[in-house]
C-alpha positions as CSV (number, residue, x, y, z in Angstrom):
1,M,-206.3,-32.4,-187.1
2,L,-207.4,-31.4,-183.5
3,L,-209.2,-34.3,-182.7
4,S,-212.7,-32.8,-183.3
5,N,-213.5,-35.6,-185.3
6,L,-213.3,-38.3,-182.5
7,N,-216.5,-39.8,-180.8
8,C,-216.0,-40.2,-177.3
9,T,-212.2,-39.2,-177.1
10,N,-210.5,-36.2,-175.5
11,I,-207.9,-34.2,-176.5
12,H,-205.5,-36.5,-174.3
13,G,-206.5,-39.7,-176.7
14,E,-208.3,-41.4,-174.1
15,S,-211.7,-43.1,-174.6
16,N,-214.1,-41.5,-172.6
17,D,-217.1,-43.2,-170.7
18,C,-220.2,-41.5,-172.3
19,K,-222.5,-43.6,-170.2
20,T,-220.7,-42.0,-167.0
21,F,-220.9,-38.6,-168.8
22,E,-224.6,-38.8,-169.0
23,E,-225.1,-40.2,-165.5
24,M,-223.0,-37.3,-164.3
25,A,-225.6,-34.9,-166.3
26,E,-228.7,-36.7,-164.8
27,M,-227.0,-36.0,-161.4
28,S,-226.4,-32.4,-162.4
29,K,-230.1,-31.8,-163.0
30,T,-231.1,-33.8,-159.9
31,H,-228.7,-31.6,-157.6
32,S,-230.0,-28.2,-159.4
33,S,-233.5,-29.1,-158.2
34,N,-232.7,-30.2,-154.5
35,I,-233.2,-26.3,-152.8
36,V,-232.8,-26.8,-149.4
37,S,-232.9,-24.4,-145.8
38,R,-229.2,-22.7,-145.2
39,E,-228.9,-25.2,-142.3
40,E,-229.3,-28.1,-144.4
41,W,-227.0,-26.8,-147.1
42,L,-224.2,-25.9,-144.3
43,K,-224.8,-29.4,-143.1
44,A,-223.8,-30.9,-146.9
45,R,-221.2,-28.2,-147.3
46,L,-219.4,-29.4,-143.9
47,E,-219.6,-33.2,-145.1
48,L,-217.9,-32.2,-148.5
49,L,-215.4,-30.3,-146.7
50,K,-214.1,-33.3,-145.0
51,K,-213.9,-35.1,-148.5
52,E,-212.2,-31.9,-149.8
53,K,-209.7,-31.9,-146.9
54,S,-208.8,-35.6,-147.4
55,L,-208.1,-35.0,-150.5
56,T,-205.9,-32.2,-149.8
57,K,-203.9,-34.4,-147.7
58,T,-203.8,-37.4,-150.1
59,R,-202.6,-34.4,-153.1
60,D,-200.0,-33.6,-150.6
61,E,-198.3,-36.9,-150.0
62,L,-198.7,-37.3,-154.0
63,T,-196.7,-34.0,-154.1
64,H,-194.1,-35.6,-151.9
65,A,-193.7,-38.5,-154.1
66,R,-193.6,-37.3,-157.1
67,Q,-190.4,-34.5,-155.9
68,N,-189.0,-37.8,-154.7
69,M,-188.9,-39.7,-158.1
70,P,-185.5,-40.8,-158.8
71,W,-183.8,-38.8,-161.8
72,V,-182.3,-40.4,-164.9
73,K,-179.7,-39.0,-167.2
74,V,-180.4,-37.5,-170.3
75,E,-177.7,-38.6,-172.6
76,K,-178.5,-37.2,-175.9
77,D,-177.8,-33.4,-176.8
78,Y,-180.8,-32.5,-178.0
79,V,-180.5,-29.2,-180.2
80,F,-183.5,-26.7,-181.1
81,D,-184.3,-23.9,-183.6
82,G,-185.1,-20.9,-181.5
83,S,-185.4,-17.3,-181.8
84,D,-181.5,-16.6,-180.7
85,G,-180.6,-19.7,-183.2
86,K,-179.7,-23.4,-182.2
87,T,-180.0,-24.0,-179.0
88,H,-178.9,-27.0,-176.7
89,L,-181.3,-28.4,-173.8
90,H,-179.0,-27.4,-171.1
91,E,-179.3,-23.8,-172.4
92,L,-182.6,-23.9,-171.8
93,F,-182.4,-23.5,-168.2
94,E,-181.1,-20.0,-168.2
95,G,-179.4,-20.3,-165.1
96,K,-182.1,-21.9,-163.1
97,S,-181.6,-25.7,-162.0
98,Q,-184.8,-26.5,-162.9
99,L,-186.8,-26.7,-166.5
100,I,-190.1,-27.4,-167.4
101,V,-190.9,-28.0,-170.7
102,Y,-194.5,-28.3,-172.3
103,H,-194.9,-30.6,-175.4
104,F,-197.7,-28.6,-177.5
105,M,-199.2,-30.4,-180.0
106,F,-198.1,-29.0,-183.7
107,D,-197.4,-31.3,-186.5
108,P,-194.8,-29.7,-189.3
109,D,-198.0,-30.3,-191.7
110,W,-200.6,-28.2,-190.1
111,D,-201.2,-24.3,-190.4
112,V,-201.8,-23.7,-186.7
113,G,-201.4,-25.1,-183.2
114,C,-204.1,-27.8,-181.2
115,K,-206.4,-25.7,-179.7
116,S,-206.5,-27.5,-176.4
117,C,-202.6,-27.0,-176.4
118,S,-203.6,-23.5,-177.1
119,S,-206.0,-22.8,-174.0
120,F,-203.5,-24.6,-172.0
121,A,-200.8,-21.9,-173.4
122,D,-203.3,-19.0,-173.0
123,Q,-203.2,-20.0,-169.3
124,Y,-199.5,-20.7,-168.4
125,D,-198.1,-18.2,-170.2
126,P,-198.6,-15.0,-167.4
127,T,-197.2,-17.8,-164.5
128,I,-193.9,-18.0,-166.6
129,I,-192.4,-14.9,-164.8
130,H,-193.5,-16.4,-161.3
131,L,-192.0,-19.5,-161.8
132,A,-188.9,-17.9,-162.2
133,Q,-189.2,-16.7,-158.9
134,R,-188.5,-19.9,-157.6
135,D,-186.1,-21.5,-159.5
136,V,-187.7,-22.7,-162.6
137,T,-187.5,-21.9,-166.2
138,M,-190.2,-22.9,-168.3
139,V,-190.3,-23.4,-172.4
140,T,-192.3,-25.0,-175.0
141,I,-191.3,-27.2,-177.7
142,S,-193.0,-28.6,-180.4
143,K,-192.5,-30.6,-183.9
144,A,-193.4,-28.1,-186.3
145,P,-190.4,-25.7,-188.0
146,L,-189.9,-22.2,-186.5
147,E,-191.9,-19.8,-188.7
148,K,-195.0,-21.5,-188.3
149,L,-194.7,-21.6,-184.2
150,D,-193.2,-17.6,-184.6
151,A,-196.5,-16.8,-186.9
152,F,-198.8,-18.7,-184.6
153,K,-197.6,-17.1,-181.5
154,K,-197.6,-14.0,-182.8
155,R,-201.0,-14.4,-183.6
156,M,-202.2,-15.3,-180.3
157,G,-199.9,-13.0,-178.7
158,W,-198.1,-14.9,-176.5
159,K,-194.6,-14.4,-174.8
160,F,-192.8,-18.1,-173.7
161,K,-189.7,-19.1,-175.5
162,W,-191.3,-21.4,-177.9
163,L,-188.6,-23.8,-179.8
164,S,-188.6,-25.9,-182.5
165,S,-187.1,-30.1,-182.5
166,F,-188.4,-30.8,-186.0
167,N,-184.5,-31.8,-186.6
168,S,-184.4,-33.4,-183.2
169,D,-185.3,-36.9,-181.7
170,F,-186.7,-35.3,-178.6
171,N,-190.2,-35.7,-179.5
172,S,-190.3,-39.0,-180.2
173,D,-187.7,-39.8,-177.5
174,F,-190.3,-38.4,-174.7
175,H,-193.1,-40.1,-176.6
176,V,-195.1,-37.1,-178.1
177,S,-194.6,-37.7,-181.8
178,F,-195.8,-40.8,-183.6
179,T,-195.5,-42.4,-186.7
180,D,-198.1,-43.6,-188.7
181,D,-197.2,-47.2,-188.1
182,E,-197.4,-46.4,-184.2
183,I,-200.6,-44.4,-184.7
184,A,-201.6,-47.7,-186.2
185,G,-201.5,-49.2,-182.7
186,K,-197.5,-49.2,-182.0
187,A,-197.4,-46.2,-179.8
188,N,-195.7,-45.5,-176.5
189,Y,-198.1,-42.8,-174.7
190,N,-198.2,-41.9,-171.1
191,F,-195.9,-45.2,-170.2
192,E,-198.3,-47.7,-171.9
193,E,-196.8,-49.6,-174.7
194,N,-199.1,-50.6,-178.0
195,T,-201.8,-48.1,-177.5
196,T,-203.7,-46.2,-180.3
197,F,-203.3,-42.8,-180.6
198,P,-205.5,-41.0,-183.2
199,E,-203.0,-37.9,-184.1
200,R,-199.1,-37.8,-184.8
201,E,-198.7,-35.6,-181.6
202,A,-199.6,-35.6,-178.6
203,P,-200.0,-33.4,-175.1
204,G,-197.1,-33.9,-172.2
205,M,-195.1,-32.1,-169.9
206,S,-191.4,-33.4,-169.2
207,I,-189.6,-32.0,-166.0
208,F,-185.4,-31.4,-166.1
209,A,-183.0,-30.4,-163.2
210,L,-179.5,-29.4,-164.2
211,K,-176.6,-30.7,-161.2
212,D,-173.0,-29.9,-162.1
213,G,-173.7,-29.2,-166.0
214,Q,-175.4,-32.9,-166.6
215,V,-179.1,-32.4,-167.5
216,Y,-181.7,-35.3,-165.7
217,H,-185.3,-35.9,-166.5
218,T,-187.2,-36.0,-163.4
219,Y,-190.9,-36.4,-164.3
220,S,-192.9,-36.4,-167.3
221,V,-197.2,-36.4,-167.3
222,Y,-199.3,-37.3,-170.1
223,A,-203.0,-37.4,-171.0
224,R,-205.6,-36.4,-167.9
225,G,-202.5,-35.9,-165.6
226,M,-202.5,-32.8,-167.5
227,E,-205.5,-31.6,-166.4
228,D,-204.5,-30.3,-162.8
229,F,-202.4,-27.7,-165.0
230,L,-205.6,-26.4,-167.1
231,T,-206.9,-23.7,-164.7
232,V,-210.2,-23.3,-166.6
233,Y,-210.9,-27.1,-165.5
234,R,-210.7,-26.1,-161.7
235,F,-212.7,-23.3,-162.3
236,L,-215.6,-25.4,-164.0
237,D,-215.2,-28.3,-161.5
238,V,-216.6,-25.8,-159.1
239,V,-220.2,-24.5,-160.7
240,P,-222.8,-26.6,-160.6
241,K,-222.8,-27.7,-164.5
242,G,-219.8,-28.3,-164.1
243,R,-217.2,-29.0,-167.3
244,D,-220.7,-29.7,-169.0
245,E,-219.3,-31.7,-171.5
246,D,-221.7,-34.7,-172.0
247,N,-223.2,-34.1,-175.4
248,L,-219.8,-33.3,-176.9
249,S,-218.2,-35.6,-179.2
250,F,-215.2,-35.8,-177.1
251,G,-214.3,-33.8,-173.9
252,M,-212.6,-30.3,-174.9
253,D,-214.6,-30.3,-178.2
254,W,-216.0,-27.2,-177.3
255,I,-212.3,-25.5,-176.7
256,K,-211.4,-22.8,-180.0
257,L,-208.3,-20.6,-180.2
258,K,-209.2,-17.6,-178.4
259,D,-209.8,-15.0,-181.3
260,N,-212.6,-17.7,-182.9
261,Y,-214.9,-17.4,-180.0
262,A,-216.2,-14.2,-181.3
263,E,-217.5,-16.4,-184.2
264,S,-220.0,-18.4,-182.0
265,R,-221.5,-16.0,-180.8
């Protein structure tokens, strides 16, 4: 259900190169035994800093290109089930002109949400109040019925607005929910046709703008593109062992629901 049984596959439905993981692990061992003087360390750090600055510049250029993507009208009147009753897509902006929707994996047949999406939620939940200061509203939308979302949200202690698209085409139109036939090899995920996705639900994030009463779709991101929003990876990427996932069945297999970590101690 939560992709925990997939060999060399990450939560985004992508196959990982296991050999590459092994090579990275070997490199980590090599680097950990490379003890040098402070002067040699500083030289290596300055060389790395050059690459980091180059990446920052490239990221700035990519950000500018992303922000200048063309917009497309949202023709359907999507309606969701929320704590305040039926809610239309345009109403989710709540007075702001920009809307972020996190597509949280939660199949109607599941009793709990995806553990990796839950980790994302743990990290973005506190940022929503800050986003609101920059003309941005953020909500979470899942396929599961509202009563399941409400129960899981209470268990996890989250505050964000969570809506159900159970009676809507929203998830399928934005390619994060699939039928059994699509899972067999006809899914459209991450802008690729006829891909194979191992679950009926997939993670993603879509961005919308509201102008003169009209909703526009401006951007969507899926698969490894979501890693930029996973804060824990940003921290793991700066420690010597890195993500340390090379011996796992898939990249995010180590993640648990936050109230389940005590079970592994």
